[in-house]
TIPA-508804 format. One record per atom (N, C-alpha, C): residue in one letter; x, y, z; atom name. Coordinates in pm, whole numbers. Example, Ala and Ser with C-alpha at 12.3 -4.5 7.8 and 13.67 -1.06 7.14 Angstrom:
// residues 2
lumlo;xx;yy;zz;drennu
A;1319;-569;780;N
A;1230;-450;780;CA
A;1320;-330;780;C
S;1285;-225;708;N
S;1367;-106;714;CA
S;1290;3;787;C
This chain:
// residues 117
lumlo;xx;yy;zz;drennu
M;6679;14426;11577;N
M;6743;14278;11547;CA
M;6835;14321;11447;C
K;6964;14216;11487;N
K;7073;14228;11406;CA
K;7145;14102;11383;C
F;7232;14103;11279;N
F;7330;13993;11260;CA
F;7466;14052;11294;C
I;7533;13956;11355;N
I;7684;13995;11370;CA
I;7756;13904;11276;C
V;7857;13965;11202;N
V;7936;13903;11104;CA
V;8077;13916;11130;C
F;8154;13791;11165;N
F;8304;13807;11204;CA
F;8380;13798;11070;C
V;8468;13864;11043;N
V;8554;13863;10912;CA
V;8693;13878;10940;C
E;8792;13816;10857;N
E;8916;13816;10896;CA
E;9003;13932;10832;C
G;8939;14043;10761;N
G;9034;14132;10708;CA
G;8959;14260;10692;C
H;9045;14353;10643;N
H;8986;14492;10595;CA
H;8885;14480;10502;C
T;8935;14424;10381;N
T;8826;14400;10255;CA
T;8718;14358;10283;C
E;8686;14241;10361;N
E;8563;14171;10393;CA
E;8479;14269;10487;C
K;8550;14345;10577;N
K;8460;14446;10659;CA
K;8412;14547;10564;C
K;8479;14594;10483;N
K;8444;14704;10385;CA
K;8340;14657;10300;C
A;8338;14541;10253;N
A;8244;14511;10142;CA
A;8125;14418;10172;C
L;8129;14355;10271;N
L;8027;14252;10306;CA
L;7896;14310;10366;C
R;7902;14425;10441;N
R;7781;14484;10486;CA
R;7680;14506;10363;C
D;7743;14585;10267;N
D;7654;14632;10137;CA
D;7626;14488;10053;C
F;7707;14393;10061;N
F;7696;14270;9980;CA
F;7560;14210;10045;C
F;7551;14193;10163;N
F;7448;14128;10240;CA
F;7328;14200;10231;C
R;7354;14321;10263;N
R;7221;14419;10251;CA
R;7148;14405;10122;C
R;7236;14402;10010;N
R;7162;14397;9885;CA
R;7089;14270;9853;C
W;7126;14163;9926;N
W;7060;14038;9916;CA
W;6939;14037;10015;C
L;6971;14085;10145;N
L;6867;14077;10259;CA
L;6751;14160;10243;C
D;6780;14279;10222;N
D;6675;14392;10219;CA
D;6544;14347;10141;C
P;6563;14289;10011;N
P;6439;14277;9938;CA
P;6360;14159;10000;C
Q;6429;14072;10072;N
Q;6374;13934;10129;CA
Q;6282;13985;10257;C
L;6297;14091;10325;N
L;6244;14113;10451;CA
L;6141;14230;10439;C
S;6045;14221;10544;N
S;5944;14326;10527;CA
S;6008;14466;10610;C
E;6093;14435;10678;N
E;6163;14542;10763;CA
E;6323;14537;10780;C
R;6395;14633;10787;N
R;6531;14629;10778;CA
R;6586;14566;10911;C
V;6689;14486;10897;N
V;6753;14449;11024;CA
V;6905;14498;11010;C
G;6958;14487;11123;N
G;7096;14544;11130;CA
G;7202;14441;11094;C
I;7331;14472;11045;N
I;7432;14392;11012;CA
I;7543;14467;11069;C
K;7608;14405;11155;N
K;7734;14451;11234;CA
K;7847;14364;11195;C
V;7947;14418;11125;N
V;8071;14346;11082;CA
V;8182;14364;11171;C
V;8238;14273;11223;N
V;8346;14259;11309;CA
V;8474;14205;11257;C
R;8580;14305;11270;N
R;8702;14256;11177;CA
R;8807;14196;11283;C
F;8864;14090;11247;N
F;8968;14031;11322;CA
F;9113;14062;11228;C
E;9219;14059;11292;N
E;9335;14071;11229;CA
E;9389;13919;11172;C
G;9333;13889;11069;N
G;9351;13764;10992;CA
G;9286;13641;11050;C
W;9314;13520;10980;N
W;9237;13405;11006;CA
W;9286;13368;11131;C
A;9410;13369;11170;N
A;9456;13315;11317;CA
A;9390;13371;11423;C
E;9380;13492;11427;N
E;9303;13567;11540;CA
E;9152;13558;11536;C
L;9094;13541;11414;N
L;8963;13496;11422;CA
L;8931;13365;11480;C
W;9024;13268;11433;N
W;8990;13112;11492;CA
W;9024;13121;11627;C
R;9126;13201;11677;N
R;9153;13183;11832;CA
R;9050;13264;11923;C
E;9000;13379;11850;N
E;8928;13471;11948;CA
E;8768;13470;11912;C
A;8737;13418;11810;N
A;8578;13417;11768;CA
A;8503;13336;11872;C
P;8537;13230;11938;N
P;8430;13175;12016;CA
P;8416;13267;12150;C
K;8508;13317;12203;N
K;8510;13414;12321;CA
K;8431;13532;12280;C
K;8461;13598;12151;N
K;8381;13714;12114;CA
K;8218;13678;12079;C
A;8204;13564;12017;N
A;8074;13514;11997;CA
A;8005;13506;12134;C
R;8038;13449;12219;N
R;7964;13424;12349;CA
R;7944;13569;12429;C
L;8047;13662;12403;N
L;8007;13805;12463;CA
L;7889;13848;12386;C
Y;7859;13845;12262;N
Y;7733;13895;12198;CA
Y;7622;13803;12230;C
L;7634;13682;12223;N
L;7519;13571;12240;CA
L;7467;13571;12386;C
Y;7547;13623;12496;N
Y;7507;13612;12622;CA
Y;7522;13732;12693;C
G;7549;13840;12619;N
G;7545;13985;12674;CA
G;7430;14038;12681;C
P;7426;14170;12728;N
P;7307;14257;12755;CA
P;7224;14269;12634;C
D;7274;14257;12506;N
D;7185;14285;12402;CA
D;7155;14140;12337;C
K;7161;14028;12396;N
K;7149;13895;12333;CA
K;7016;13870;12274;C
D;6900;13942;12320;N
D;6790;13920;12278;CA
D;6763;13976;12144;C
D;6850;14095;12100;N
D;6848;14168;11971;CA
D;6927;14090;11862;C
I;7002;13991;11900;N
I;7093;13918;11802;CA
I;7016;13801;11741;C
I;7017;13814;11603;N
I;6949;13710;11530;CA
I;7052;13607;11520;C
A;7172;13623;11471;N
A;7271;13512;11469;CA
A;7420;13586;11464;C
V;7513;13509;11515;N
V;7646;13541;11493;CA
V;7700;13445;11394;C
I;7766;13514;11282;N
I;7819;13441;11176;CA
I;7967;13445;11152;C
S;8046;13339;11161;N
S;8179;13376;11120;CA
S;8208;13324;10988;C
L;8284;13403;10924;N
L;8336;13365;10776;CA
L;8468;13386;10755;C
L;8537;13247;10710;N
L;8680;13241;10698;CA
L;8689;13180;10556;C
D;8807;13203;10499;N
D;8845;13154;10380;CA
D;8868;12988;10406;C
L;8830;12901;10309;N
L;8867;12763;10328;CA
L;8990;12737;10331;C
Y;9064;12801;10213;N
Y;9208;12773;10180;CA
Y;9288;12885;10257;C
G;9414;12847;10298;N
G;9475;12955;10366;CA
G;9506;12912;10510;C
P;9405;12921;10596;N
P;9427;12875;10744;CA
P;9493;12754;10763;C
A;9593;12756;10853;N
A;9661;12640;10893;CA
A;9589;12572;11026;C
I;9487;12542;11012;N
I;9409;12501;11137;CA
I;9371;12360;11135;C
Y;9393;12280;11011;N
Y;9335;12144;10986;CA
Y;9438;12049;11033;C
P;9400;11932;11072;N
P;9461;11820;11121;CA
P;9537;11773;10996;C
D;9650;11699;10993;N
D;9706;11641;10875;CA
D;9620;11550;10800;C
D;9521;11473;10853;N
D;9450;11386;10780;CA
D;9326;11453;10716;C
V;9288;11576;10731;N
V;9193;11639;10681;CA
V;9227;11735;10547;C
R;9215;11667;10432;N
R;9276;11713;10310;CA
R;9177;11793;10212;C
T;9079;11717;10183;N
T;8978;11753;10090;CA
T;8908;11875;10123;C
A;8850;11944;10029;N
A;8762;12066;10064;CA
A;8644;12043;10150;C
Q;8587;11937;10119;N
Q;8464;11901;10178;CA
Q;8514;11859;10327;C
D;8613;11782;10337;N
D;8657;11741;10472;CA
D;8698;11861;10551;C
R;8764;11952;10498;N
R;8809;12072;10586;CA
R;8697;12155;10626;C
Y;8605;12159;10518;N
Y;8479;12239;10549;CA
Y;8403;12186;10688;C
T;8372;12053;10662;N
T;8306;11995;10764;CA
T;8378;11990;10905;C
W;8514;11955;10899;N
W;8593;11947;11008;CA
W;8591;12088;11099;C
A;8608;12197;11018;N
A;8621;12324;11079;CA
A;8509;12391;11137;C
K;8386;12353;11052;N
K;8249;12402;11073;CA
K;8221;12356;11224;C
V;8229;12192;11219;N
V;8192;12139;11361;CA
V;8293;12164;11474;C
E;8409;12199;11446;N
E;8498;12246;11553;CA
E;8484;12370;11601;C
M;8458;12497;11519;N
M;8415;12615;11568;CA
M;8277;12629;11626;C
E;8196;12548;11567;N
E;8047;12553;11629;CA
E;8044;12497;11773;C
R;8136;12390;11794;N
R;8139;12307;11912;CA
R;8198;12408;12019;C
K;8309;12489;11977;N
K;8375;12566;12075;CA
K;8264;12679;12120;C
V;8190;12722;12024;N
V;8099;12837;12065;CA
V;7990;12774;12153;C
D;7932;12673;12085;N
D;7808;12605;12163;CA
D;7689;12679;12181;C
H;7650;12741;12074;N
H;7524;12826;12088;CA
H;7458;12817;11964;C
P;7325;12783;11959;N
P;7223;12757;11829;CA
P;7232;12876;11759;C
K;7280;13003;11782;N
K;7269;13102;11698;CA
K;7400;13145;11643;C
F;7499;13065;11668;N
F;7635;13077;11595;CA
F;7663;12974;11487;C
H;7702;13035;11370;N
H;7741;12960;11261;CA
H;7850;12981;11177;C
Q;7913;12885;11160;N
Q;8055;12913;11093;CA
Q;8039;12876;10938;C
F;8083;12961;10863;N
F;8061;12950;10705;CA
F;8221;12985;10648;C
F;8225;12930;10544;N
F;8365;12939;10456;CA
F;8336;12980;10320;C
A;8435;13072;10277;N
A;8456;13119;10131;CA
A;8549;13028;10067;C
V;8501;12947;9967;N
V;8583;12867;9902;CA
V;8672;12938;9809;C
H;8639;13060;9766;N
H;8709;13143;9686;CA
H;8726;13285;9762;C
E;8835;13339;9746;N
E;8856;13475;9819;CA
E;8739;13555;9801;C
I;8709;13643;9906;N
I;8596;13731;9898;CA
I;8648;13836;9789;C
E;8783;13873;9808;N
E;8841;14003;9726;CA
E;8811;13978;9584;C
């Protein structure tokens, strides 16, 4: 069993597996996998994550996937409509939009309000 985590850069790829492992391992009776998949920035993640998520969620190892989680910085990406301005509105709009694109109950979109780095 494993989690797939989509990230937008090198730093997140390098740091997040250990970060999640420190929190997750003490919570569980057995260890689960964490595969971090790096994209070349927010634009590629926003564009390609739906297709890549479906490859994992409908692929040959689909029964081994606990969840596919996409993580983006809330500030920075130029994805929001002009009328979506507040942090809460941006979060809600983008979460709904990405989860709608993937359309699978095991896919979850999350945002970092402050840079991971």
